[in-house]
C-alpha positions as CSV (number, residue, x, y, z in Angstrom):
1,X,107.0,108.9,69.2
2,X,109.9,106.5,68.2
3,X,110.9,103.2,70.0
4,X,114.5,102.7,70.3
5,X,116.3,99.2,70.2
6,X,118.5,98.9,73.3
7,X,121.9,98.9,72.9
8,X,123.9,95.9,73.1
9,X,125.9,97.5,75.9
10,X,122.2,98.1,77.8
11,X,121.0,94.7,77.5
12,X,124.2,92.9,78.6
13,X,124.4,95.0,81.9
14,X,120.7,94.5,83.0
15,X,120.9,90.5,82.0
16,X,124.4,90.8,84.4
17,X,121.9,93.1,86.8
18,X,119.7,90.5,86.8
19,X,121.9,87.4,87.3
20,X,123.8,89.5,90.5
21,X,120.2,90.1,92.1
22,X,119.1,86.3,91.7
23,X,122.5,85.3,93.7
24,X,121.7,88.0,95.9
25,X,118.5,86.8,96.8
26,X,119.5,83.0,96.9
27,X,122.2,84.3,99.7
28,X,119.9,86.9,101.8
29,X,116.7,86.6,99.9
30,X,116.6,89.8,98.3
31,X,115.4,91.0,94.6
32,X,116.6,94.6,94.0
33,X,117.3,94.8,90.1
34,X,118.5,98.7,89.0
35,X,116.7,99.9,85.9
36,X,118.3,102.4,83.4
37,X,115.9,105.3,84.4
38,X,117.1,104.5,88.4
39,X,114.2,102.8,89.4
40,X,114.2,99.3,90.6
41,X,112.1,96.2,89.8
42,X,111.0,94.3,92.6
43,X,111.1,95.1,96.1
44,X,113.7,94.1,99.2
45,X,111.9,91.2,100.4
46,X,113.2,88.6,103.5
47,X,112.2,84.9,103.1
48,X,111.9,82.7,106.3
49,X,111.3,79.2,105.2
50,X,109.2,76.8,107.5
51,X,109.2,72.9,108.1
52,X,107.3,70.7,106.1
53,X,103.7,70.2,107.7
54,X,102.9,66.8,109.6
55,X,99.9,65.3,108.3
56,X,99.9,62.5,111.1
57,X,99.5,64.4,114.5
58,X,99.0,62.3,117.7
59,X,95.8,63.9,118.6
60,X,92.8,63.1,117.1
61,X,90.1,65.4,115.4
62,X,87.3,64.4,118.4
63,X,90.0,65.3,120.8
64,X,91.0,68.3,119.5
65,X,87.1,69.5,119.2
66,X,86.3,68.3,122.6
67,X,89.1,70.1,124.2
68,X,88.3,73.5,121.9
69,X,88.1,76.6,123.8
70,X,89.3,80.4,123.1
71,X,92.2,81.2,125.1
72,X,93.1,84.9,125.7
73,X,96.2,84.2,128.1
74,X,99.5,83.2,126.9
75,X,102.9,82.1,128.3
76,X,106.0,84.3,127.4
77,X,107.8,81.0,125.8
78,X,108.1,82.1,122.0
79,X,106.2,79.6,119.1
80,X,109.0,76.9,117.4
81,X,109.4,77.5,113.5
82,X,107.8,74.1,113.3
83,X,104.6,75.0,115.4
84,X,103.9,78.7,113.6
85,X,104.5,76.7,110.3
86,X,101.8,73.8,111.4
87,X,99.3,76.7,112.2
88,X,99.5,78.4,109.2
89,X,99.9,75.2,107.0
90,X,96.2,74.4,108.6
91,X,95.1,77.6,107.8
92,X,95.7,77.7,104.0
93,X,98.4,75.3,103.0
94,X,99.0,73.6,100.3
95,X,97.0,69.7,100.4
96,X,97.4,68.9,96.6
97,X,100.4,70.5,94.7
98,X,99.4,70.0,91.2
99,X,95.7,71.4,91.5
100,X,96.3,73.6,94.1
101,X,93.9,72.5,96.9
102,X,94.1,73.9,100.3
103,X,93.2,72.7,103.9
104,X,90.5,75.2,104.0
105,X,87.5,74.9,101.3
106,X,87.3,77.6,99.1
107,X,84.0,78.3,96.6
108,X,85.1,77.6,92.8
109,X,88.7,76.9,94.3
110,X,88.9,80.9,94.0
111,X,91.2,80.8,97.5
112,X,90.4,84.7,98.6
113,X,92.4,84.9,101.4
114,X,95.8,86.3,101.9
115,X,97.1,85.7,105.5
116,X,99.2,87.8,106.9
117,X,101.9,87.0,110.2
118,X,102.6,89.8,112.9
119,X,105.7,88.7,114.9
120,X,106.1,90.0,118.2
121,X,109.8,90.7,120.1
122,X,110.1,87.0,121.4
123,X,107.5,85.9,119.0
124,X,109.0,83.0,117.2
125,X,112.5,81.3,117.4
126,X,114.7,82.5,114.9
127,X,112.2,84.9,112.8
128,X,112.6,88.7,113.6
129,X,110.1,91.1,114.9
130,X,107.8,92.8,111.5
131,X,105.1,91.6,109.9
132,X,105.3,88.7,107.0
133,X,102.8,87.1,104.6
134,X,102.1,83.0,104.2
135,X,103.0,81.8,100.7
136,X,101.2,78.6,100.5
137,X,102.7,76.8,97.0
138,X,106.1,77.8,99.0
139,X,105.1,77.3,102.7
140,X,107.0,79.8,103.5
141,X,107.0,83.6,105.2
142,X,107.8,86.6,103.0
143,X,108.5,89.9,105.4
144,X,106.9,92.6,104.7
145,X,107.4,95.3,107.2
146,X,109.8,95.4,110.1
147,X,110.1,96.2,113.5
148,X,107.3,95.1,116.4
149,X,103.5,96.2,115.9
150,X,101.7,94.2,118.1
151,X,101.2,97.5,120.7
152,X,99.4,99.3,117.5
153,X,97.7,96.4,116.1
154,X,96.4,96.0,119.9
155,X,94.8,99.4,119.7
156,X,93.6,98.9,116.7
157,X,91.7,95.8,118.2
158,X,89.9,98.0,120.7
159,X,92.8,97.5,123.3
160,X,92.5,93.4,123.2
161,X,95.0,92.4,125.6
162,X,95.6,89.2,124.0
163,X,96.7,90.7,120.4
164,X,99.5,92.0,122.3
165,X,100.6,89.4,125.2
166,X,100.1,86.7,122.3
167,X,103.7,85.2,120.0
168,X,102.2,86.3,116.7
169,X,98.7,87.4,115.1
170,X,97.2,86.0,112.2
171,X,95.6,88.4,110.0
172,X,93.1,87.0,108.0
173,X,92.3,89.2,104.9
174,X,89.6,89.3,101.8
175,X,90.4,89.8,98.2
176,X,86.8,89.9,97.6
177,X,87.4,89.9,93.3
178,X,88.5,86.6,93.3
179,X,85.5,85.0,94.3
180,X,82.9,87.6,92.9
181,X,83.8,87.2,89.6
182,X,82.8,84.2,89.1
183,X,79.9,83.9,92.2
184,X,78.9,88.4,92.1
185,X,78.4,89.8,95.4
186,X,76.7,86.7,97.0
187,X,81.0,85.3,96.9
188,X,81.5,88.7,99.0
189,X,78.9,88.5,101.3
190,X,78.8,84.9,102.2
191,X,80.8,82.9,100.5
192,X,84.4,84.4,101.3
193,X,82.9,84.8,105.0
194,X,81.8,80.9,105.1
195,X,85.9,80.8,104.0
196,X,87.5,82.6,106.7
197,X,85.5,81.0,108.9
198,X,86.8,77.5,107.7
199,X,90.2,78.9,108.2
200,X,89.7,80.5,111.8
201,X,88.5,76.7,112.8
202,X,91.4,75.1,111.4
203,X,93.7,77.2,113.8
204,X,91.2,76.4,116.6
205,X,92.2,72.8,116.0
206,X,95.7,72.5,114.6
207,X,96.2,74.9,118.2
208,X,94.9,72.5,120.2
209,X,96.3,69.6,119.0
210,X,99.8,71.3,119.5
211,X,98.9,72.1,123.1
212,X,98.9,76.5,121.7
213,X,96.5,79.0,122.6
214,X,94.4,80.8,120.3
215,X,90.8,83.3,119.8
216,X,89.4,84.8,117.0
217,X,88.6,88.4,117.3
218,X,87.1,90.4,115.0
219,X,86.4,93.9,116.6
220,X,89.0,96.3,115.2
221,X,89.4,99.0,112.3
222,X,89.5,97.6,109.1
223,X,91.7,100.7,108.0
224,X,93.9,101.0,110.5
225,X,94.5,96.8,110.3
226,X,95.1,97.0,106.6
227,X,97.8,99.8,106.9
228,X,99.6,98.2,110.1
229,X,100.2,94.9,108.0
230,X,100.9,97.1,104.7
231,X,97.8,95.3,102.7
232,X,96.6,96.8,99.3
233,X,93.5,98.6,99.4
234,X,91.2,95.7,98.3
235,X,92.2,93.7,100.8
236,X,89.7,93.3,103.4
237,X,90.6,92.6,107.2
238,X,88.2,89.7,108.5
239,X,89.9,88.1,111.2
240,X,92.9,88.7,113.7
241,X,94.0,85.6,115.4
242,X,96.5,85.5,118.3
243,X,98.4,82.4,118.9
244,X,100.9,81.5,122.0
245,X,102.0,78.9,124.0
246,X,99.9,78.1,126.7
247,X,100.2,80.3,130.0
């Protein structure tokens, strides 16, 4: 089997295609590079920039703790993009840019959790219905699936109405290998679920401080939830967390 060096014409075509794709990504949030074999490198994705998080709110930690409740009934008003961004930052946001430390503690700073956001029909101002993944480093959302899947998510969560009527549902998934590489099975059995618990409490307290409602849901069909958010096979769903305005 011989390897041939690509011609200058082919190389130039690839460079031009890459340049065009970067321009399209900057304008439309789309990356799609044609390859000589007719395939594509990358996938068409939409990104949603989120407002910078607030680190000095009006509600004290003590007040949020005293008011914290599981709230399953929500109003019909959509979340603002700022409030959604604040909740996501509380869950998995970056607190130190250089080290990458986050708002929730993680065993060995392994950060095994991935956060997906299921947005309903009128869930968030200026954000189309669909499934998005949160990127902590850039504090942004990347669309993974278009269309409203909240009713299907509700069925996967043993028909809990709060999942469908909330503005959004956060789906917390674990990539256990990031932690077990250092800590073995103890990481999967203990450290990763502990970290998910930290995230859940952060969401509760942030929701209280913003006047929103939320509830932690653990009863659901794991494989179906993973399928609905488009997560890979090595992502283990641990939480479905509805978030919405107060009823």
